[in-house]
C-alpha positions as CSV (number, residue, x, y, z in Angstrom):
1,M,0.0,0.0,0.0
2,K,1.1,3.6,-0.7
3,H,0.5,5.3,2.7
4,T,1.1,8.7,1.0
5,D,0.2,10.6,4.2
6,Y,2.9,8.6,6.0
7,F,5.5,9.7,3.4
8,S,4.5,13.3,3.6
9,N,4.8,13.2,7.4
10,F,8.1,11.3,7.2
11,L,9.7,13.9,4.9
12,K,8.4,16.8,6.9
13,N,9.4,15.7,10.3
14,T,12.3,13.3,9.8
15,V,14.1,13.6,6.5
16,N,14.0,17.2,5.5
17,L,16.4,19.8,6.9
18,S,14.5,22.1,9.3
19,Q,13.5,25.6,8.3
20,F,15.6,27.0,11.1
21,N,18.7,25.3,9.8
22,L,17.9,26.3,6.2
23,D,17.6,29.9,7.4
24,T,20.8,29.7,9.4
25,L,22.6,28.2,6.4
26,A,21.4,31.0,4.1
27,S,22.3,33.8,6.6
28,R,25.8,32.4,7.1
29,V,26.4,32.1,3.4
30,D,25.2,35.7,3.0
31,A,27.6,36.8,5.8
32,I,30.6,35.0,4.2
33,Y,29.8,36.5,0.9
34,A,29.5,40.0,2.4
35,A,32.9,39.6,4.1
36,L,34.5,38.6,0.8
37,K,32.8,41.4,-1.1
38,E,34.0,44.0,1.5
39,D,37.6,43.1,1.1
40,P,39.4,45.9,-0.8
41,D,41.5,43.5,-2.9
42,L,39.1,40.6,-3.5
43,G,35.8,42.5,-3.6
44,P,36.3,44.1,-7.0
45,R,37.2,40.7,-8.5
46,I,33.8,39.1,-7.4
47,V,30.8,39.0,-9.7
48,K,28.2,37.1,-7.7
49,K,27.4,34.0,-5.6
50,I,25.5,31.0,-6.9
51,P,24.0,28.3,-4.6
52,Q,25.3,24.9,-5.5
53,G,24.8,21.2,-4.7
54,S,22.1,19.7,-2.6
55,W,21.2,23.1,-1.1
56,A,20.4,24.5,-4.5
57,Q,18.8,21.3,-5.8
58,E,16.6,21.0,-2.7
59,T,17.9,17.5,-2.0
60,I,19.5,18.5,1.3
61,I,18.4,16.4,4.3
62,S,18.7,16.5,8.1
63,P,22.1,15.1,9.1
64,Q,22.8,12.3,11.4
65,N,23.1,13.3,15.1
66,G,26.5,14.8,15.7
67,K,27.3,15.3,12.1
68,P,27.2,18.6,10.2
69,F,25.0,19.8,7.4
70,D,26.6,21.9,4.7
71,A,26.2,24.3,1.8
72,D,28.2,24.8,-1.3
73,F,28.2,28.0,-3.2
74,L,30.0,29.1,-6.3
75,L,31.8,32.4,-5.9
76,Q,31.9,33.9,-9.5
77,M,35.1,35.8,-10.0
78,K,36.4,37.8,-12.9
79,E,39.1,36.2,-15.0
80,E,42.5,37.4,-13.9
81,L,45.0,37.0,-16.8
82,D,47.9,37.5,-14.4
83,W,46.8,34.2,-12.7
84,S,46.7,32.2,-15.9
85,D,49.9,30.3,-15.0
86,N,48.9,29.8,-11.4
87,V,45.2,29.2,-11.2
88,D,45.5,28.3,-7.5
89,E,45.5,32.0,-6.9
90,Y,41.7,32.1,-7.2
91,I,41.4,29.8,-4.2
92,N,44.3,31.4,-2.4
93,A,42.7,34.8,-2.7
94,V,39.5,33.6,-1.0
95,Y,41.4,31.8,1.6
96,H,43.5,34.8,2.4
97,V,40.4,36.9,3.2
98,I,38.8,34.2,5.3
99,H,42.1,33.5,7.1
100,H,42.6,37.1,8.1
101,H,39.0,38.1,8.7
102,S,38.0,38.9,12.3
103,D,34.8,36.8,12.1
104,Y,36.5,33.7,10.6
105,S,40.2,33.6,11.5
106,D,39.6,31.7,14.8
107,M,37.1,29.3,13.2
108,P,38.2,26.0,11.6
109,H,38.9,26.8,7.9
110,S,41.2,25.6,5.2
111,R,41.6,25.0,1.5
112,K,40.5,21.8,-0.2
113,C,40.9,20.6,-3.8
114,R,38.2,22.9,-5.3
115,C,37.1,25.2,-2.5
116,V,37.7,27.0,0.8
117,Y,35.6,25.8,3.7
118,V,34.5,27.4,6.9
119,E,33.4,25.2,9.8
120,Y,31.0,26.4,12.5
121,A,30.9,25.8,16.2
122,N,30.8,22.2,17.4
123,N,31.0,21.0,13.7
124,Q,27.2,21.8,13.4
125,M,27.6,22.9,9.8
126,H,30.2,24.0,7.3
127,V,30.2,26.1,4.1
128,D,32.3,25.4,1.0
129,I,33.2,28.4,-1.1
130,V,34.0,27.3,-4.7
131,P,35.7,29.9,-6.9
132,Y,34.1,29.9,-10.4
133,V,35.2,31.8,-13.5
134,I,33.8,32.4,-17.0
135,L,36.9,32.7,-19.2
136,G,37.1,35.1,-22.1
137,D,36.0,32.4,-24.6
138,G,32.9,31.7,-22.6
139,T,34.2,28.5,-21.0
140,Q,32.9,28.0,-17.4
141,V,35.5,26.7,-15.0
142,I,36.3,25.9,-11.4
143,I,39.8,25.4,-10.0
144,N,41.5,22.1,-9.1
145,R,44.4,22.7,-6.7
146,D,45.5,19.1,-7.0
147,T,46.2,19.3,-10.7
148,E,46.7,23.1,-10.7
149,Q,44.3,23.4,-13.6
150,F,40.9,24.7,-14.6
151,E,38.0,22.2,-14.7
152,T,35.1,22.9,-17.0
153,T,31.7,23.1,-15.3
154,N,28.1,24.2,-16.1
155,P,26.3,25.0,-12.8
156,S,23.2,26.4,-14.4
157,G,23.0,23.5,-16.8
158,F,22.8,20.9,-14.1
159,T,20.1,22.9,-12.3
160,Q,18.1,23.1,-15.5
161,W,18.5,19.4,-16.1
162,M,17.3,18.7,-12.6
163,K,14.4,21.0,-13.1
164,E,13.3,19.3,-16.3
165,K,13.6,15.8,-14.8
166,D,11.8,16.8,-11.6
167,K,9.0,18.3,-13.7
168,I,8.6,15.0,-15.6
169,A,8.4,13.2,-12.3
170,N,5.7,15.6,-10.9
171,G,8.1,17.1,-8.4
172,N,9.0,13.7,-7.0
173,L,12.5,13.2,-8.2
174,R,14.0,15.5,-5.5
175,R,11.9,13.7,-2.9
176,V,13.1,10.3,-4.0
177,V,16.7,11.6,-3.9
178,R,16.2,12.7,-0.3
179,L,14.7,9.3,0.7
180,L,17.7,7.5,-0.8
181,K,20.1,9.9,0.9
182,F,18.2,9.1,4.2
183,L,18.8,5.4,3.7
184,R,22.5,6.1,3.1
185,D,23.0,8.4,6.0
186,H,20.6,7.3,8.6
187,R,20.1,3.6,7.8
188,N,23.8,2.9,6.9
189,S,23.0,1.7,3.5
190,F,25.4,2.1,0.5
191,T,27.7,4.3,2.5
192,G,30.4,6.0,0.4
193,T,28.2,6.8,-2.6
194,K,28.3,10.6,-3.2
195,S,25.1,12.5,-3.5
196,I,25.9,13.7,-7.0
197,L,26.0,10.1,-8.2
198,I,22.6,9.3,-6.5
199,T,21.0,12.4,-8.0
200,T,22.4,11.8,-11.5
201,L,21.7,8.1,-11.7
202,L,18.2,8.5,-10.4
203,G,17.5,11.5,-12.7
204,E,18.7,9.5,-15.7
205,Q,16.0,6.9,-15.0
206,V,13.2,9.6,-15.3
207,S,11.7,9.8,-18.7
208,E,8.6,11.3,-20.4
209,W,8.1,8.2,-22.5
210,K,7.4,6.0,-19.4
211,K,4.3,8.1,-18.8
212,I,2.9,7.3,-22.3
213,S,2.0,3.8,-21.4
214,D,1.4,4.6,-17.7
215,P,0.3,8.2,-17.1
216,G,0.5,7.6,-13.3
217,Y,4.1,6.4,-13.4
218,Y,5.2,9.3,-11.2
219,S,1.8,10.3,-9.9
220,D,2.7,10.3,-6.2
221,L,5.8,9.9,-4.0
222,P,5.5,6.1,-3.2
223,T,4.7,5.3,-6.8
224,A,7.6,7.4,-8.1
225,L,9.9,5.8,-5.5
226,L,8.8,2.3,-6.6
227,H,9.4,3.0,-10.3
228,M,12.6,5.1,-10.0
229,V,14.3,2.6,-7.7
230,S,13.2,-0.4,-9.8
231,D,14.4,1.3,-13.0
232,L,17.7,2.1,-11.4
233,D,18.0,-1.4,-10.1
234,R,17.5,-2.8,-13.7
235,Y,20.2,-0.4,-15.0
236,L,22.7,-1.4,-12.3
237,Q,22.0,-5.1,-12.7
238,D,22.9,-4.7,-16.4
239,N,26.3,-3.3,-15.4
240,W,28.5,-5.6,-13.3
241,T,31.4,-3.2,-13.5
242,K,31.2,0.5,-12.7
243,P,29.7,2.4,-15.6
244,S,30.8,5.9,-16.6
245,V,28.5,8.5,-15.2
246,A,28.6,11.7,-17.2
247,D,27.6,15.1,-16.0
248,P,24.3,15.6,-17.8
249,S,25.0,19.3,-18.2
250,N,28.6,18.8,-19.4
251,P,29.1,15.4,-21.1
252,S,32.8,15.9,-21.4
253,V,33.0,15.7,-17.6
254,T,32.3,12.5,-15.7
255,F,31.7,11.8,-12.0
256,D,33.7,8.5,-12.3
257,H,36.4,9.7,-9.8
258,R,33.7,10.0,-7.1
259,W,33.6,6.2,-6.4
260,T,35.5,2.9,-6.8
261,Q,34.5,-0.4,-8.2
262,E,34.1,-1.6,-4.6
263,T,31.8,1.3,-3.7
264,Y,29.8,0.8,-6.9
265,S,29.3,-2.9,-6.3
266,F,28.1,-2.2,-2.7
267,F,25.7,0.4,-4.0
268,R,24.5,-2.0,-6.8
269,D,23.8,-4.8,-4.2
270,R,22.0,-2.5,-1.8
271,I,19.7,-0.9,-4.4
272,H,18.8,-4.4,-5.6
273,T,17.8,-5.2,-2.0
274,H,15.9,-2.0,-1.6
275,A,14.0,-2.4,-4.9
276,G,12.6,-5.7,-3.6
277,E,11.7,-4.2,-0.2
278,I,9.9,-1.2,-1.8
279,D,8.0,-3.5,-4.2
280,D,7.0,-5.7,-1.3
281,A,5.8,-2.9,0.9
282,Y,4.0,-1.1,-1.9
283,H,2.0,-4.1,-3.1
284,E,1.2,-5.5,0.4
285,T,-2.6,-5.4,0.7
286,D,-2.8,-5.6,4.5
287,E,-2.6,-2.1,5.8
288,E,-0.8,-2.9,9.1
289,T,1.6,-5.3,7.5
290,S,2.4,-2.7,4.7
291,V,3.2,-0.1,7.3
292,E,5.5,-2.5,9.1
293,K,7.3,-3.3,5.9
294,W,7.8,0.4,5.1
295,Q,9.1,0.9,8.7
296,D,11.5,-2.0,8.2
297,L,13.0,0.0,5.4
298,F,12.8,3.6,6.8
299,G,12.7,3.1,10.5
300,D,10.0,3.6,13.2
301,K,9.6,7.3,12.5
302,F,7.7,6.4,9.3
303,Q,4.3,7.2,10.9
304,A,0.9,8.6,10.1
305,P,0.7,12.4,10.7
306,K,-0.7,13.4,14.0
307,T,-2.2,16.6,12.7
308,S,-2.6,18.0,9.2
309,S,-0.6,21.1,8.3
310,S,0.2,23.2,5.2
311,S,3.4,24.1,3.7
312,T,6.1,26.7,4.1
313,K,9.3,27.2,2.2
314,F,9.5,24.5,-0.5
315,G,6.3,23.6,-2.3
316,D,5.2,20.4,-3.8
317,A,6.4,20.8,-7.4
318,G,10.0,21.7,-7.2
319,A,13.1,23.2,-5.7
320,A,15.1,26.3,-5.0
321,G,17.6,27.6,-7.6
322,G,15.1,27.3,-10.4
323,I,13.4,24.0,-9.6
324,A,9.7,24.4,-9.1
325,G,8.9,24.5,-5.4
326,G,7.2,21.7,-3.3
327,N,4.8,22.2,-0.5
328,E,5.8,19.9,2.3
329,P,7.5,21.9,5.0
330,L,11.1,20.9,5.9
331,G,11.3,19.0,9.1
332,T,13.9,18.6,11.9
333,S,14.3,15.1,13.4
334,S,16.4,12.1,12.5
335,S,15.5,8.5,12.4
336,G,15.6,6.8,15.8
337,R,16.2,3.3,14.5
338,S,19.8,2.2,13.9
339,G,21.1,-0.4,11.6
340,R,21.2,-1.0,7.9
341,A,18.0,-0.8,6.0
342,G,16.8,-4.1,4.6
């Protein structure tokens, strides 16, 4: 059985990042951006900030207890021809401001391969600042400090791709991504698989033609979950070895470096198990037994709503950063049941 109201309650109160944390995240990004813009040397080099990753795609979820949530944003900077032979200077310039700023100098911060990060008190959250440049020939790039080279990127392209796929899925793609990330993070399933891989692989399974023979293919969240995961399972079962996963907005770039054959095999096995569990719970005709099967998968916080409520920040049909908004409010709690799903 579907138990659609259970899914709505589960997302609102267990899976989704709380509105308070979303607002905190946004205010801290704004504060970091303001500090960078106010710097007399770096400020004139900055064009704008662009939300990135799960925050922008609205697939961010409540973290495990004791673990941080995070936000990525692109810091668009003007091309500096003097830095052409030392592209690390884009990251170094950002780090220099953070390292010497009165608000951030005493906070944990450092440079990573493609960004500068700032960590907040007690590791509650961190922000990744990713320098981003549009070169004179129109090429969009970020900086890889490990290789000391530019990497091509297309941030608006991925957002548009996600928006289109989510629209086909009636706003349910982003929700299914969140549910799978919950299984990974809170139920210890397919640990090690990066969010960008989950999002891309699931999105690639969404197709308009599947609605031709079955108009209700993505009609509600449990139905979309059933079909997307079963479609993903079939794709993975056809690929014993790790397939190449291209960035849908920039096919010349792949996400292949984000996992190993071992990680892929583990993910493949776990998705196969979950596909069977979802199918079993969905098609179970006894209401109580069906709820128990969903709870075996998601934990005992998969419950019926106690009271009805209407939405706040993200509406039913999409996401921030250009994806149509959804209307379930974002919730706060984490799953109370430990152990691997399935």
